[in-house]
N, C-alpha and C positions, 0 to 999 in steps of 0.2 A: 504494500500500500504506500503510494507516494504521499508527500505532504500536499496540502491544499495551496492555492495561489498565495494567500496571505502568509502562510508559514514559509513558503519558498522565498517570499520577498524579504523575510527576516535575515536570510543568509546572503542576500545581494547587497552587501555593505562594503564600503571602502575599506581596504586593508589597513589596519592600524596596529600591527604588531609592535613596531618600533617607531618612535617619534623623537627625532634628534633636535634638541635646542641649539639655536645659532644666534648670536647677537646680531640684531638687525643693522648695526652700523659697522660691521666688519666684513668687507668684501673677501678678505683672505680666508676667514673661517667659513664663509659661505661657499667659496670655491672648494675648500677641502671637504666640507659636508656633502657636497654633491657627488663626491667620489665614494661615499659610503653606500651601503645597501639598505639604508633606512627606508621604511615605507612612506614616511613623511618627514619633512623638515619644518620646524616651528621657528620662524624668524621672530625674535623676541624684542618687542618694543617696550616691555615693562622693566623688570628688575635688571636686565643685562645692559640697559642703556641709561647713562647719566642724564639727569634732567636737562642740562644745557645742550644735549645732543639729540633730544627727541625729534626736533624738526628736521635735523640733518638725516636721521635714521628714516623718517617717513619718506623723505625725497628719494633716498637710496632704494627703499622698498618699492616705491611706486615705479621706479625704473626697472627693477628686477622683475616685478610682476608683469609689467607691460611687455617685457622682452619675450616672455612665454617660450623659453627654450624647450627643445624636445626633452622630455624627462619621463622616468618611470616611477616617480615619487610624487606624492601630493604636497602642495605648498600651503602652509598655515602661518598665521601671524598671531602671536600673543599680544593683544592690545592692552592698554592700561585700564585699570579697574574703573567702574562707573563713578566711584566717589572721588576720583582724582580730577574729574572734569575734562579729561583728555580723550575719552573714548571716542566721541563723535569726530574729533579731529583726526584721530588714528584711522577710523573707518573711511572718512572722506578721502584720505590719501591712498588707501590700499584696495578699495572695492573696485575692481576692474577685471576684465577677462584674464584668466590665468590664476586667480586666487581660488583655492579650493575651500578654505575655511579659516575660521578664527578660533583662538583659545581665549576664553573669558576667565580672568582670575578674580578671586575674592567675591564670587557671586554669593548673594544671600539667599537665592532660591530661584524658582522658575519665573517669578515676576521680572527679575532682571533680564532673563533671556527673552521674555516676551517684549520688553522694551527695546532691547538691542535688535530683535527680529524686525521691529517696525523701522528702525534706522536702516537695516539692510534692505528691506522692501523698497524704500525710496532710492537708496544708493544704487541698487541693481538696475532699476529703471533708468537712472541717469547714465549708467555705464552700458546700457544696451544688453544686459544679461538677463537670462531667464530667471523668474522669481524662484527663490529657493536654492539657487546655485551655491551660495556660500553657506557651508555647514558650520556647526558650532560644537566645540569641545569645552566642557566646563570644568574648571578647578573648583570642586564643589564643597570643600571642607575648610576654607581658610578663614572663616569668621565664626564666632560662637553661635550666632543666630542661624548660620547656614546648617549647622548640625540638626536643628529642629525642623528644617525645611527640605531635607533630602527627599522626602516622599512627594514633594511638589513636582518633581521632574517626571512623574508618571501620572497620566499618559504624557508621552514626550512631545515637546514642541517639534514641529515638522523639520526644523533645521538641526535638531540635536543628534550628534553623531557619537558622542562618548562622554563619559565622566571620569575624572581622575581626582586625586587628592594630594594634599601637601601638608607637611608638618611644620616647616619653619615659620611661616606667617601666622599660623594659628597659635603656635607656641609663644610668639611675641605678644599676642593679644591676651592670652589666658595667663601668661606669666610662668609657664613651666620652665624649670631650670634645664631640663634635658628631655629629649624624646627617645633616648636609647638607654637600655639597661647596661650593666657592666659587661654582659656577654654579647652585646651588639644588637640584641633583639629590641623591638619596639616596646616601650612601656605600655602598661595597661591602657592608659588614656588613648594612645595612638593606635593600639590594636583595635579599639572600639571605633575610632575614626575610620581606619582602613576598612573594617568590616562593613560599616554603615554605608560607605561609598560603594562598595561592591554590591550590596543589596539594592541600593538605589539604582545603580546602572542596570542590574539584572531586571529590576521591576520595570524600568523604562525600555528594556530590550535594546540597549545601545552598547557600544564598546566599553569594556571594563578595563581601564588603563591604570596600572599600578604606578606609584610615584618613583622618582629617580633613586638610583643607588649611588651614593655620593662619592665613594672611593673608586674612581674610574681606572685605577691601576690594579685593582683587586679582581681579576677575571674569575678566579675560582669562587670568591665570595658572591660576585654578581650571578654566576651560573647557579649556585646553590639557592640564592634568594629568588631567582626567576623560576626555578623548578617548583619551589614552595608556592610561589605566587600563582603559577598556572594550575597547580593542584587545588588551590583554593577557589579558582574560578576566574581569575583575571585573564584577559585575552591579549594584553600587550603591555608595553612599559615605556616610560620616558627614558631617553638617553641624554647624557650631558657631555659626551665625548664620542667621536666617531669610533674609537676602539671598542665601545660597548655594543655597537649595533649588531655585529655578527652573533655575539653570544645571546643577545635578546631574541634575534630572529630564530636562532636554533632552538632555544628553549620554548618559544611560543608557537613553534610549528609542530604538527603531529609527527610522531615517529612513524616509520614504515609499518610497524606492527599495529599501531593505533589506526592508521589509515586503512590497512587491509581488513581489520576487524570491522571498522565502520562501514566499509563497502559491502562486507558480508551481511551485516545487519540490514542495510538498505535493500540489497538484492533479495534477501529472504522475505521481507515484508512485501516487496513488489511482486514476488512470485505467488503470493497468496493474498490477493486484494480482499479487504474487508476484515482481515484478522487483526485483533488488537494485541495479541500476545503470541510469541513464537519461540520455539526452542532451537538453540544452536549449541552443539557439543555439550548437551546436558544442562545448559543454563538458559533460564527464561528471560526474554527481552520483551518490553512493552513500549508504548508510544513515547514516554520520556527518553528511553534509550534510542529510539529512532530519531527523535529531534536532536539529541546529542550527536548521533552519527552524522547527520546532515551538517551540523556545525563543524565537526572535525573535517569532513570532506571539503567544506567551504573554506576553512582555514588553510587548507593545503593549496588553495588557489584555483 
C-alpha cells in the first residue's frame, strides 16, 4: 500500500541535512563554503556581522544572490531579529530571485513568522517571484517566552521549512552560568530545550535541525553527537566550519542497511494493497513503520 498524495508531499522537502554558517561580509569564507558539500549555506547577517558592517554585508549579499551561480546547494540568509528593527531592511536587500530562504533568530513564536511572511509576500511581488518562494527556518528557542510558544508552529505556516534551537542566546537571557555538564553533555535545562524543539518540529512536520557542535576540530566528538542526534529524531544539523559538513552528511544519511530494509518494507506493503500490518522475517510492521521507511528513502535523495 503506497502513501496517499498528502503523505507523499511530506517527503518532497528541500534537503536540509547540513546547513553551513558563513559570515555575510566575507567573500573569502563564502568562496570556501561553496566548495563544501553542504546542503545549504546560511549567509549570516546577524551575530557574524558587526553593527557598522551590516549595510556593507547587505550590499554584498544582494550581489551574491543576484548572480545566481549554478549550484547544488540552497542559499539562506540569517536576518537580524525583529526586535532589532533591522529585519525589514535585511529582507528588502536580499529578497530577489536566487534566494531560497531565510533563518529567523530569536523568534517568540508563530506570530513573528506570520508577520515576516507578510513582508515576504510584498517583497516577492516587487522582485517578480512566485508567492511562497522564500522559505523560513526558525531558531525557535532563544527567548524565554519562545519556550511557551513552541506549539504555535503547528499547523505550520506555509513558508516554514524547519526548526532549530540554540543555547547561547537563551543562556544570556535566563542567566545560566553554563549549558554543559562536566562530561560535555547538555545540562538538564538545555536537554529540555532541545527536546521541546524536536517535538515542535515533528508536530509541524518540518525539518528537525539540531544546533551546532562548537568544537569544529573534534571530528570524533561531532560524529558521536550526530549519531545520538539522529537516533533521537533530528534530520540535520548546523555546521560552523566546512570541515564539519562531510561528517554531518554521513551521519544524517541512511546506511545501506537502513535503506535496503526501508525499501523492503515499502515493497511489501505495495504488494498487498489494503493491508495495515505485514510480517517481514518474523517481525511485524504497520503504517508508522511504512511512513518511517518512506522518510528514510526520501532522505537518501
